[in-house]
C-alpha positions as CSV (number, residue, x, y, z in Angstrom):
1,M,28.3,-34.5,-6.4
2,L,28.7,-32.2,-3.6
3,K,28.4,-29.1,-6.0
4,L,24.9,-30.6,-7.4
5,K,23.8,-31.3,-3.6
6,S,24.7,-27.5,-2.6
7,T,22.6,-26.3,-5.4
8,L,19.6,-29.0,-5.2
9,P,17.7,-26.9,-2.1
10,A,17.8,-23.8,-4.1
11,A,16.0,-25.9,-7.5
12,V,13.8,-27.3,-5.2
13,I,12.8,-23.8,-4.0
14,I,12.4,-22.6,-7.4
15,I,10.5,-25.2,-8.5
16,I,7.5,-24.9,-6.1
17,S,7.4,-21.5,-6.2
18,T,7.1,-21.6,-9.8
19,I,4.6,-23.9,-9.5
20,F,2.8,-22.4,-7.0
21,L,2.6,-19.2,-8.4
22,F,1.4,-20.8,-11.6
23,I,-1.5,-21.9,-9.4
24,T,-2.2,-18.9,-7.3
25,S,-2.3,-16.6,-10.5
26,I,-5.5,-19.0,-11.9
27,L,-7.2,-19.7,-8.7
28,G,-6.4,-16.1,-7.1
29,K,-9.9,-14.3,-7.9
30,P,-10.3,-10.5,-6.6
31,Y,-12.9,-10.3,-3.8
32,K,-16.2,-7.7,-4.1
33,P,-17.3,-7.3,-0.9
34,P,-20.8,-6.4,-0.5
35,K,-21.8,-2.4,-1.0
36,E,-22.9,-2.7,2.3
37,L,-19.5,-3.5,3.7
38,L,-17.4,-1.3,1.3
39,T,-18.9,1.2,-1.4
40,K,-16.6,3.1,-3.8
41,I,-16.8,7.4,-3.3
42,N,-16.7,9.5,-6.5
43,F,-15.8,12.9,-5.8
44,I,-17.7,15.6,-8.0
45,G,-16.3,18.9,-8.5
46,T,-13.4,20.7,-9.3
47,Y,-9.5,21.2,-9.0
48,R,-6.9,23.7,-9.2
49,L,-3.1,24.2,-9.3
50,E,-1.2,26.3,-6.7
51,N,-1.2,30.0,-7.8
52,D,-3.5,29.3,-10.7
53,N,-7.2,30.6,-11.1
54,F,-8.1,28.2,-14.1
55,V,-10.3,25.3,-12.6
56,H,-10.4,21.7,-14.1
57,I,-13.4,19.6,-13.9
58,V,-12.5,16.1,-11.9
59,N,-12.4,13.3,-14.0
60,D,-10.5,10.2,-15.5
61,E,-9.0,12.3,-18.4
62,S,-8.6,15.8,-16.0
63,L,-6.6,13.7,-13.4
64,K,-4.4,12.1,-16.0
65,S,-3.2,15.6,-17.2
66,I,-2.3,17.2,-14.3
67,P,1.3,18.7,-14.4
68,T,4.0,18.6,-12.0
69,Q,3.0,20.5,-9.0
70,R,3.8,21.2,-5.5
71,K,0.0,21.7,-4.1
72,I,-3.0,21.2,-5.7
73,I,-6.7,22.4,-4.6
74,F,-9.6,20.2,-5.0
75,E,-13.0,21.7,-4.1
76,G,-16.8,20.1,-4.5
77,H,-18.7,17.3,-2.2
78,L,-19.0,13.4,-2.5
79,D,-21.6,11.4,-4.1
80,K,-22.4,9.4,-1.0
81,N,-22.9,10.1,2.8
82,I,-20.6,9.3,5.1
83,K,-22.3,8.2,8.7
84,A,-19.9,8.8,11.5
85,C,-19.5,5.0,12.5
86,E,-17.9,4.5,9.2
87,H,-14.5,5.1,7.8
88,L,-13.3,7.0,5.3
89,F,-10.3,5.3,3.0
90,F,-8.2,7.1,0.6
91,R,-4.2,6.5,-0.7
92,M,-1.8,9.0,0.6
93,H,1.5,8.4,-2.4
94,Y,4.1,10.8,-0.7
95,L,1.5,13.5,0.1
96,K,0.0,15.8,2.7
97,A,-3.5,16.4,2.7
98,D,-5.5,18.9,4.7
99,I,-9.4,18.5,4.0
100,F,-11.8,21.1,5.3
101,K,-15.9,20.3,5.8
102,N,-17.8,23.3,5.4
103,G,-15.1,25.9,6.0
104,K,-14.0,23.7,9.1
105,K,-11.1,21.9,9.1
106,I,-11.8,18.0,9.8
107,I,-8.6,16.0,9.3
108,S,-4.7,16.7,8.4
109,K,-2.7,13.8,7.4
110,G,0.8,12.7,6.0
111,Y,2.7,15.3,8.5
112,N,3.8,13.1,11.3
113,H,6.8,11.4,9.7
114,P,10.6,11.2,10.6
115,A,12.5,14.0,10.1
116,I,14.6,11.7,7.6
117,T,11.4,11.6,5.1
118,K,9.7,13.9,3.3
119,S,6.3,12.7,3.6
120,S,4.5,9.5,5.6
121,G,4.9,7.7,2.5
122,N,3.0,5.4,0.1
123,I,-0.3,4.4,2.5
124,W,-3.5,4.0,3.3
125,E,-5.4,6.4,5.4
126,E,-8.6,6.9,7.1
127,I,-10.7,9.1,8.5
128,N,-13.5,7.7,11.4
129,G,-15.6,9.7,13.3
130,V,-16.9,12.3,11.1
131,A,-20.0,12.6,9.1
132,I,-20.1,13.9,6.0
133,K,-23.0,14.5,4.0
134,N,-23.1,14.5,0.3
135,T,-24.2,18.2,0.4
136,D,-20.9,19.3,2.2
137,F,-18.7,21.5,0.7
138,L,-15.4,19.7,0.9
139,H,-12.0,22.0,0.4
140,I,-9.1,19.4,0.0
141,E,-5.7,20.8,-0.6
142,L,-2.8,18.0,-1.5
143,K,0.5,19.0,-1.0
144,S,4.1,17.1,-1.9
145,D,7.3,17.8,-1.2
146,Y,8.8,15.6,-3.9
147,K,9.9,17.5,-7.3
148,Y,8.3,14.7,-9.6
149,N,5.1,13.9,-8.0
150,K,3.0,13.8,-10.4
151,D,-0.8,13.0,-11.4
152,Y,-0.5,9.8,-10.6
153,S,-0.4,10.8,-6.3
154,Y,-3.0,13.3,-6.6
155,G,-5.6,11.0,-9.2
156,L,-5.0,8.2,-7.1
157,F,-6.3,10.3,-3.9
158,I,-9.2,11.1,-5.3
159,T,-10.1,7.6,-6.8
160,S,-9.6,5.6,-4.0
161,L,-11.8,6.9,-2.1
162,C,-14.3,4.5,-0.4
163,K,-16.1,4.1,2.7
164,G,-16.8,1.3,4.9
165,Q,-14.9,-1.1,7.6
166,H,-11.2,-2.5,8.1
167,S,-11.7,-6.1,7.4
168,P,-13.7,-5.9,3.6
169,I,-11.3,-3.3,2.3
170,I,-8.1,-5.5,3.5
171,Q,-9.9,-8.6,1.7
172,S,-10.2,-6.7,-1.5
173,E,-6.8,-5.2,-1.9
174,V,-5.2,-8.7,-0.8
175,S,-7.3,-10.6,-3.2
176,K,-6.3,-7.9,-5.9
177,Y,-2.2,-8.8,-4.8
178,F,-3.3,-12.3,-3.6
179,V,0.0,-13.9,-5.9
180,N,2.1,-11.1,-4.0
181,F,0.5,-11.8,-0.2
182,I,0.7,-15.8,-0.6
183,V,4.1,-16.0,-2.7
184,G,5.7,-13.8,-0.1
185,I,4.7,-16.1,3.3
186,L,5.5,-19.5,0.9
187,F,9.4,-18.0,0.7
188,I,9.0,-17.2,4.6
189,I,8.0,-20.7,5.6
190,I,10.4,-22.2,3.3
191,G,13.5,-20.7,4.3
192,M,12.2,-21.0,8.0
193,L,12.4,-24.6,7.2
194,V,15.5,-24.6,5.4
195,L,17.4,-22.4,8.2
196,S,16.1,-25.1,11.1
197,A,17.2,-27.6,9.3
198,S,20.8,-25.9,8.3
199,T,21.1,-25.2,11.9
200,Y,20.1,-28.8,13.4
201,L,22.8,-30.0,10.7
202,S,25.3,-27.4,12.3
203,A,24.9,-28.3,15.7
204,T,25.4,-32.3,14.9
205,K,28.5,-31.5,12.8
206,K,26.6,-33.1,9.5
207,S,27.0,-29.9,7.4
208,P,30.1,-29.2,5.4
209,K,29.3,-25.3,5.0
210,Y,26.6,-22.6,5.9
211,I,25.5,-22.2,2.1
212,F,22.1,-23.5,3.9
213,H,22.3,-20.7,6.3
214,H,22.8,-18.2,3.3
215,L,20.3,-19.9,0.8
216,A,17.5,-19.7,3.8
217,I,18.3,-16.0,4.8
218,F,18.1,-14.8,1.4
219,T,15.0,-16.9,0.9
220,I,13.1,-15.7,4.0
221,C,14.6,-11.8,3.1
222,S,13.0,-12.8,-0.6
223,G,9.7,-13.2,0.9
224,V,9.4,-10.4,3.4
225,W,10.1,-8.0,0.5
226,I,7.4,-9.8,-1.6
227,F,4.9,-10.0,1.1
228,I,5.3,-6.0,2.0
229,D,3.5,-4.9,-1.0
230,Y,2.2,-1.3,-0.3
231,N,-0.9,-1.8,-2.0
232,Y,-2.4,-3.1,1.3
233,I,0.4,-3.9,4.1
234,S,-0.5,-0.6,5.7
235,L,-4.0,-1.9,5.9
236,I,-2.7,-4.8,8.0
237,I,-0.1,-3.5,9.7
238,G,-1.0,0.5,10.4
239,N,1.8,2.6,10.0
240,I,4.4,1.2,12.9
241,I,7.1,-0.2,10.2
242,I,6.5,-0.1,6.3
243,V,8.8,-0.9,3.5
244,Y,8.7,0.9,0.5
245,K,9.4,-0.3,-3.1
246,N,10.0,3.1,-4.1
247,P,13.5,4.9,-5.5
248,Y,13.4,7.3,-2.6
249,A,13.6,5.2,-0.1
250,A,14.3,1.6,0.9
251,T,12.7,1.5,4.5
252,Y,10.5,3.9,6.6
253,C,9.7,3.9,9.7
254,K,7.1,5.7,11.8
255,Y,5.4,5.8,15.0
256,C,1.9,7.3,16.2
């Protein structure tokens, strides 16, 4: 009987989470903000590999065929104007980026990171306060210190370009990964409730074992791990503390 009682909370959590996951997966729909709040930006131009003068036209197919390279150079222009009051967003997947406008460097990203890491991680970055016209010539140098950083990283940078404000892009990205967002919060809340109940029972000497403590801590940690999704987390908490789901590192901290 005691064994049955000790496993009952875990069973309840699993059942509730499964039902909630099913409901959110059905109800959760990607949010599409109005174009005046968040607009997709297309890069029109070419790219070439480091130490190679042969140029490739930027398109979906060519971005999928980029071989393993430490440096890629993109040259061209954007298809839309960006005002100084707008933000230009893009994904940095373990890259360093130097962006030049008409021969003048306007931004460098990915260089401010701890000595124990090779990059600033898998995050969203942005440029603000810089106006870019669709006639401006852009020279973009993307670098990777990871040996096996292939087409995905470089292609993601180009295809993720968009302009707008913070709130719409946060809403858009969270809605795409709505299940992770909600289920992570659910696990954290359940874990905190179980931990509170377990602490109370321990204080009143009504709890025979610490199994509820262990279950609560495990549930909270699981919730945090699910909630912290690199597809949106850096948009919410910035670059202060980010946990990455990747084979190279478990945690990453950055102060800026």
